[in-house]
C-alpha positions as CSV (number, residue, x, y, z in Angstrom):
1,M,-0.1,-0.1,-0.1
2,D,0.9,3.3,-0.8
3,I,1.4,5.3,2.4
4,K,1.9,9.0,0.5
5,G,-1.0,8.5,-1.5
6,L,-3.1,7.7,2.0
7,S,-1.4,10.5,3.5
8,A,-2.5,12.8,1.0
9,I,-6.2,11.4,1.2
10,Q,-6.5,12.2,4.9
11,R,-5.0,16.0,4.3
12,Y,-7.4,16.5,1.5
13,A,-10.3,15.3,4.0
14,A,-8.7,17.7,6.6
15,S,-8.6,20.6,4.5
16,K,-11.8,19.9,2.4
17,P,-14.4,21.6,5.7
18,A,-12.7,24.3,5.2
19,T,-12.9,25.3,1.5
20,D,-16.8,23.8,1.6
21,P,-19.2,26.8,1.5
22,S,-21.8,25.5,3.7
23,G,-19.9,25.3,6.4
24,D,-19.8,27.1,9.3
25,N,-18.0,30.4,8.2
26,S,-16.9,32.4,11.3
27,A,-16.1,35.5,9.5
28,A,-19.4,35.5,7.7
29,T,-21.0,34.5,11.1
30,A,-19.3,37.5,13.1
31,A,-19.9,40.4,10.2
32,K,-23.4,39.3,10.5
33,A,-23.8,39.6,13.9
34,V,-22.1,43.1,13.9
35,V,-25.0,44.4,12.0
36,A,-27.2,42.7,13.8
37,D,-25.8,44.7,16.7
38,F,-25.6,48.0,14.4
39,A,-29.0,47.7,13.6
40,A,-30.5,46.9,17.6
41,T,-28.1,50.0,18.8
42,L,-29.7,52.4,15.8
43,E,-32.8,51.3,17.2
44,R,-32.6,51.6,20.9
45,G,-31.2,55.0,19.7
46,E,-34.5,55.8,18.0
47,E,-37.1,54.5,20.4
48,A,-35.1,56.7,23.4
49,A,-35.4,59.6,21.1
50,K,-39.0,58.5,20.5
51,A,-39.8,58.3,24.2
52,S,-38.2,61.6,25.1
53,M,-40.3,63.5,22.6
54,I,-42.8,62.3,24.0
55,G,-42.1,62.8,27.5
56,D,-41.6,59.3,28.5
57,A,-37.8,58.9,29.3
58,D,-35.3,60.6,31.5
59,P,-33.0,62.9,29.6
60,H,-30.1,60.6,31.1
61,S,-31.0,57.7,28.5
62,L,-31.5,59.2,25.6
63,V,-28.5,60.8,25.9
64,T,-26.7,57.6,27.0
65,A,-28.5,56.2,23.8
66,L,-27.8,58.7,21.4
67,A,-24.4,59.1,22.1
68,Q,-23.9,54.9,21.7
69,T,-25.5,55.4,18.2
70,E,-23.0,58.3,17.4
71,L,-20.0,56.2,18.3
72,V,-21.7,53.0,16.6
73,V,-22.1,55.7,12.9
74,E,-18.5,56.8,13.7
75,A,-17.2,53.2,13.5
76,A,-19.2,52.3,10.4
77,V,-18.4,55.2,8.5
78,T,-14.5,54.2,9.7
79,V,-14.9,51.3,8.4
80,R,-16.4,52.1,4.9
81,N,-14.0,54.6,4.7
82,K,-11.0,51.7,5.3
83,V,-12.7,49.6,2.5
84,V,-13.1,52.4,0.3
85,E,-9.4,53.0,0.3
86,A,-8.3,49.7,-0.1
87,Y,-10.5,49.1,-3.2
88,Q,-8.6,51.7,-4.6
89,E,-5.5,50.8,-3.4
90,I,-6.1,47.4,-5.6
91,L,-7.4,49.8,-8.7
92,R,-4.3,50.8,-8.6
93,M,-2.4,48.0,-8.6
94,P,-0.2,47.0,-12.0
95,V,-2.0,44.0,-13.9
């Protein structure tokens, strides 16, 4: 029996799940969680603003919610800018 062939088959079998698109992709899962957290933070800020307008919320909770929303939006803008920069760098690469 060829041991080298068996070793290659075992290595292929071990690496197969890493390339399987239907498998658990931790980067995609993390991205989904970040987007969901972003949306939830924006929604909490909006709800606090609505409650404050009708007089149901205290000013401290409104300020806290708006500060969190501002931080999340600034982080999203920073990430977007970095992605645009990276894309522009790729476009500048010689082919």
